[in-house]
N, C-alpha and C positions, 0 to 999 in steps of 0.2 A: 462635299462630303454627304454621305449619305446616313439617316442614324434611323433607329426605330420608329421615330415619329414621323418619318416619311410618308405622306399622306395618301400615296399607292399602294403602303403595307399593310396587311391585318394589324391590330392591335394587340391581340391574347398572344399569337405568336407570330412576328415581325418578319420573318425568315421562311416560315412554315414550319413541315417537320419532316426530317428525313427518310426515306423509304428504309424498309427494313433493311437491305444488303445491297452494295452494287461491286463492281469488280474494274480493277484495272483495265483498260482498254489498251493505254500505250505509256510509255516513261522518256520523257523527253528533257533533253540538256543541251546544255551551250558552255563552252569555257569560259566565255568572256562577255560582255555586254555587248548586245545586237548582232553578235555571231547569233548563225542559222541554230536551231535546234534539230538535233540526231536522236531519232529512236533508239533504242536501247531494250534489253529483254529483263534487265534485272539494274538494280544501286543500291547501294549502300545510304539509308537513311541515317543521319550521324546526327546525333540529339542535340539540340540545343544550336545546330549551326546551316543544314540543310543537306542536300545529296552530294554525296563525294564527288568531286569531279565538275561540278555543277557552279556556274558564275555565283549564284549567290552564297553557297558556303563556303567559297575561296572571297566574299566580299568584292569580287568583280561586275556583279550586275549593277544596272540603270540604277534602280529601285534599292540597292542593299543599304542597310540603315542599322543601327543597333534599337532595338526594340522586338516588342512581339510583331508577330504576322508576317516577317520576313524569309523564312526559311524554307516554306512549301507552299507551291500553288498547285490547285488543282480545278478544272475544266471539266463541263458534262460533255462526252462524245456528241449526245443529241443534241445539244444547243449549236455545238459547229456544225454539225452537218447540216442542220435546219438553214443558217446562212449561209451555206458553201463554204466554209472557211477550212483549208486546211489543217489539219491538228498541229500542225509544226509551227502554223501562223499565228496561232492563236496564243503562242508565248509562256504557257502555263506547262509544270512538271509533269503532272499526272495528270490522263485522262481517263474519265471515267464513264460504265457505263451503268445504269437502273436505280441510280440513288440520287435524291435531288440534296445537292451541295449547299445549298442554304441553307437548310434545315440543322446543320453543322455549325453555324454559328454559334460562339458559345458552349459548345459541347467539346467533348472527347469524343475519339473517333479511332478507330484501327484500319490500319491496312496491312493485311495478314499481321503479322506480330508487331509490326511499329505501332505506336500509341503516339498520337498527335491530339493537337488542341484546335480547334476552327476559330479562327480570331475575328475574322470580317468578310466581306465580301471584296472581292477581286474585280471592281468596277473597273468598266474600260478605259483607256484615256487616250491623251491627242497622240501619246508615244506609240502604242499599239499601231494606230491607225498607220502612222506615218511606217512603221517597218512593216504592215501587212497590205492595208489598202484603206482609201478614204471610206467611209460610211458604216463603220462597225460601231461608233458610240452609241447610237440609239438602237439597234437591235440588242446589242450586250447589256444594257443599261440594267439593273438587279441580274443577270444570268450569265456574269463574265468571270464565275468560278468561285472559290474559296481560297481566302490566305490562311495559311495553317502555320505551326510550330509544332517539332517533332521533342517529344518530350522522352520518349524512350527508339533508341536506334534499333538497326537490323537492317536484313533484307528486304527491300518491296520488289514482285516480280510480277511480270504479266500474269494476269488472273487472278491475283491475289483479291480475296474477299475485302470489300471495305465495308466497315459496320459502325454504326454512332454503339458508345458504351453507355449502358442504362445506370 
């Protein structure tokens, strides 16, 4: 468990600040836990549930659970590209470009017209290593993405702008 008191994080803004805006580079979904993720051009974000047709919206994800932060996951393309991990193997729903997702922890943000709330970092785990490849934990610590909830539903499209709500 990582907290804002993690010694490697700054104390004034533990997760940094979000860049002004980024964009959706990929939308990925899987129908069931551990199933391969497929790219789609658009997805319906269901408030309080997840992406229509995705394992988490249907309660079939490995980490499906009641509570906050289990509806939508995001990860930065720049991080996945740096460690040479194919986006589908990152096991996140939305791949972004140009925005620091860590800065969205505890903040509301929009993906196009869909309003979301950043809940916590999506830290890497042994399950991700099992499904993708060994050695992913260390390079993804504090860079594994963002867990979020969907506050206001709607359609998410490739290229949608992602921005913090001030």
